N, C-alpha and C positions, 0 to 999 in steps of 0.2 A: 160821401161814397156818392159815386155817379149814376145813372140808369135806375133811380129808385122809382121814378115815377114814368118811366120811358116806356114807348110804345114803338117797336120797331115798324116802319112802313116800307113795305118791298113787294116787288113781282119781278116781271121778267122784262126784255127789252121790248119796247111798245106795246106793254098792257095799260099805260096811261097812268103811270105813277105821278109824275109833274102835273095834270090834269087834276089828279085826286088829292095831292098835297095842296092846290091853290084852293080846291072847293072846300076842303077840310078847313084850312087856314080862313077861309071866308066865314065858315060856319063858327070862328073861335077859338079852334085848336091850334096850339104853338108849334111851329113845324122846323126842326133842325135839317138842312139840306145837305147831307154828304159829298154831293156832285158839285154843288157851289164850292164847299170846302177844298175837293180835289182840284177844279179848275183854278182856284186862288193860290193852291199851293204849287202846281205846276208852274203857274207863272211867277212864282218866286223862285224859283228853282231852273228856271233856264238854260245856265250855265250848265248845271247837270245833264240836263237833256240833250243839249249840243255835244257833250263831249261822250255820252253814251250811246246815243243813237245818230248823231250828225247834225251839221249845221243846218241842212234842209229839213229840220223839224221846229226850228225857231224862224217865225218872220216879225218884222218890226218889233224885235223884243218880247213877243209873246209865242206862246207854244203852238204849233198848227195842230189842234186836236183831231180834225180828219186826218191827216196824214200820218201822226202818232197811232191814232186810231186802226187804221188800214195795217199798219206794220205790226203793231201788237196782236191783231185779229189772226194774222199770217206766220207769224213767227214765236213759238212757245217760249223761246228764250229770253226774246224781247219783253213777252208777257211778265214773265217770273222775275225779271228785274226791274220792272216800272212798279211792280206790286210790291214787291219786296224793299223800294225804298219809298214809293208813296203810301202804302196800307198804315204804316206804324205812325207814319206824320199826321193822317187822315184821324185816325183814332184817338190820338192827343188831343186834336182839336173838338173833336165830339165830345169828348169826355169833359175838357174845360167847359164849354158850351153846356153841357148835359147836368154839370153842379149847379151851375148858374138857374135853370129852369126847375132844377129839383126844389129852389129854395121856394117855390110858390107852393109846391106841395098839391099839384093837381096834374094829371097825364098831358103829357106832350109827345110828339110824333117824331122820329129821327127817319128821314128816309134815306135808308140804306139800300141801295140796288144789290149788293152782295152779302145781305145779311147771313143766308144759310151757308151762302158757299165759302164764306171765310171764316164763319164761328168764333169770329173776334168779341163778339159783345155780349156781355153779359145780361141780355134783356130777356125776360120769361114772356112778355104776351108780344105779338107782332099780329099785322094785319096785312095780308096780301091782296094787292089788285090784281085780279083773275081776268084773263083774256083767253077762251080758248086758242089752241096753237096755231091752226090754220088761218084765225083771224089775227094773231099776233104776225105771223109770215106778212100776212096782206098789209097791213097798216104799216108794217117796216119798212116793205119794198116801196110803197106808196110815199112815205115821208121821207125817205133817206135817198131813194132812186138806185137803190143797189139790185144787183142781178138775184135772181132766187137762191142760187149758189152761196154768194156772199152773204146774203142775209140768215139764210140757214147756218152757216159758220158762225156767225154772232150770236143766232140764238142760242144754239146749242153747245155756246161756250158757258152757258149758265145752267143752273140745276131746271130739269124740268118743269115746267110752268105746274104741272097735276101734281107732282111731288111737292112744291111749294104749297099748293092749295091743302094739301092733306096735312103739311105741318102748321096750319096757321091757327092763332087763335080764333080770328076773325077773318071773312071773307068781304072783299067788295069787287062785288060782278061787274066788268065792264064790257060785256058781250052785246050790250046793245048800244042806243044813240045817247047823246049827251042828256037828254032831259032823264033816262034810266038811270045814268051814272050820278046826274046830282041828287035824285032819290035815294039811291044807295047810300051817298056819303051824309045826307041829311038825317036817314036813318042811323047810321054809325055814330054820329056826334050826339043826337040824342042818348043813345044808349050809353055812350061815356059819361055824359053828364049825369043821367039817372044812375048810374053806378056809383059814381063816385060824389052824388048829391051836390053838383056845382050849381 
């Protein structure tokens, strides 16, 4: 059975999930990355993307994720079609990897950006990477160079970060600098290792 030792790692756009995943990995925790799986699956299904959305979304045999992202965040129908196609495949791949990880009988993380939104994973515990919404917006605009309107649209396509924080088993606070985040991650790793006598 998959997900026996899994902990979902989630948050919002630009809250710092990727950085946290790297830091927790350095701390000795294993991480399954749903985004990396999604990217790989997209590139395996370029023909479907071309047929469904148009040839302009495939460049040099790979999906142009930036262009496709713009489309799906502006068009609910396109977003629904992409999710209906991709989510079951992502889940299947994550489940297979989870079964492999469960053999070690020690907690590991599954980085699932839309953990709460999809409700597709039977995982009891989750850790939320938290950044207040205003800071989330500033970081996203700085990182992606999008307008405030476009950035807000993307952030608001997900569940509100405060609600995710309320639902979390644990919270890693990323409202400070990198040093603060490193301490938060170290504390989380120590807590998990102590809890499971590692």
